[in-house]
N, C-alpha and C positions, 0 to 999 in steps of 0.2 A: 475638544471636549474631554473632560476628566472621566476616568472609569468610575463606575459605581461599586459599592460593596457587593452587589449581586453578581458582578463580573468575576469575583474571586472564585466562586464555586464552578462557574462555567469554564473559565480558563484552566482551573486546576484539573477538571475532568477531561478537557481536551488534551492535556498533557499526560493523562493517564496516571496522575499522582493521587496518593491517599492524603488525607488531611495531615496525618502525622509526618509524611515526607515533606510536604510544603512547609509545615511548622519548623521542622528541623533545618531546612535550607534557609528559612527566614530568621531563625533564632528566636522563635516565639513558641508558645505552648500550643498543643493540638486543640485544647479546649478553646483558646482564643479564636483559632480558625473556625471551629465549629460554631461558636457564638456569632462571629461575623457573618458567616454564611446563612445562619438562621435569622439574622437580623435582630437578635436579642441583646446586642451590646453596641455601643459606640466606642470605638477605640481612639487612641491618640493618633494624630496625623503621622507621626514618625513611624509607628508600628505598621500602619496601613500602607504607607509609602514603601516601607521595606518589603512588605509582602508583594506589592505590585512590581517593585524592582526585580525581585526574585522571579516572579512569573514571566516578566518580560525577558530576562536573561535566559531562562529555560526555553521559552518559545523561540527565541533567536537561535539558540544552540540546536534545538530540534529541527528547525527549518534548514539550517546549514547542513546538518547530517542528512536530512532527507534529500536535499539538492545534490549531495554527493552520490547518492544511491541511484538516482533516476537516469535511465538511458533515454535520451530525447528521441532517438530513432527507434520506432517500433517496427521491427521486422515481423510481418504478418503475411497471411494468405487469405484469399477470398474463398468463401464456402464452396464455390464451384470448381476451384482449382483441382486438378488431378493429384493423387497422392505422389506420383512421380515428381511433380513440381515441388511439393512440400519437402520431400527428401532432399532434393537438389538445394533448396533454399536453406534447409537446416545444415547441410554439409558446408555450403558456401560461407555461412555465418558462424558456424561452430555452436549452434544452439540445439538443445535436446527437446525443447518445446517452444511453440509459438502460438500467438492468438489467431483466431479465425474471425474474419469480418464479413459482413454483408454490406458492401459499400463502406461507410465509415462507422458502422455500428458493430461492436464486438458481439458475436453470437456463439462462440465456442473456443476450444483450444485443441491443439493436436500435439502429440508427443511421440518420441521414438518408441516409448513403451506401448502406446496405442497401436502404432503401425506393426511393431514386432508381434503383438498379440494376434493380429490378423494372420501374419506369416506362420506363427507357431500353431495356429488353429488348422493349418493345412490348406488354406485357401490358395488358389492359383496366383502366382506372383504377377503375371501379366494382368489378371483381373484386378488385383489390388492396386497396381500402379495406375490403372486407367480410371478407377472409380473416383467420384468427387469427394473432396475432404468432408463435406457435410454428412456423408454416409457413416463415417466412423468417428467424427469429432466428439470430444467430451464437453462438459460444461465450460462456460466462459470463465476467465479469470475474474476475480472481484475487481471492482473499480473504486478508486478513492479520489478525493479531491486533492489537488497539489499541496494544500496546507494541512493535510491529515497528520496527526501526531505520529511520531516514530513508534510509539507503543502499539498503535493500531496496525501499522505496517508489519511489525514483527509478529504480532499475533495472527494476522492473516497468512503470513508466510509459513506459519507452523502447519496450516491446513492446505495451502495451495502452493504451487511451485512458482507462481508469479502474481503480481498485482499491477493492474493498469492504472495509470495516473491521468486524471483529466482536469481541464480548466474550462469552466463554463460549458460543460457537455462535450468538449472536444478532447480527444486523446493527445496528450503531450509527452507521454513517456511510459516506461515499464520498469518495474523493479523485480528482480528475481532473488532467490535464496543466495545465489553466488555473489550478488551485489552486496549483501549484508556482510559476507566474509571479507570482501574487498576493503571495507572500512576499518577492519581490525588492525 
């Protein structure tokens, strides 16, 4: 099935592109993109095909970049795990933060900073190490679909230390700020 002109705006937005950016990449004017998206003009087949070719190339490039970022193994803890186990897992894997799950559902996150805050507040170390993760966990990392655009991932990582990646509701990976640096 051939894409429709209505697909231009949808696909452009999924890639996080402005009309002017798509126009420049396709070698057409920004006003042509605006008119096509508004449905107020019928353009030549050649120009429309060029725009779709550019969108397809950018979507493929974004997908490849996102696939490079994703860690398929999600190291996590259950909400009832004691903090001592969280610290051990973090040390064993070299992570400073990990997601907290209730079964297969993400319910929070825990970081070295969160644990250190408890210690610096003067709480008893033995008490801290025995308490369940859910007592001090923070909010869950945001979840994105595996085909989310790279622009969404980067904007989420400006506010969060990690993003969980899902496919049909199941976790398939995690992306952290460090993973972005890895692709440079």
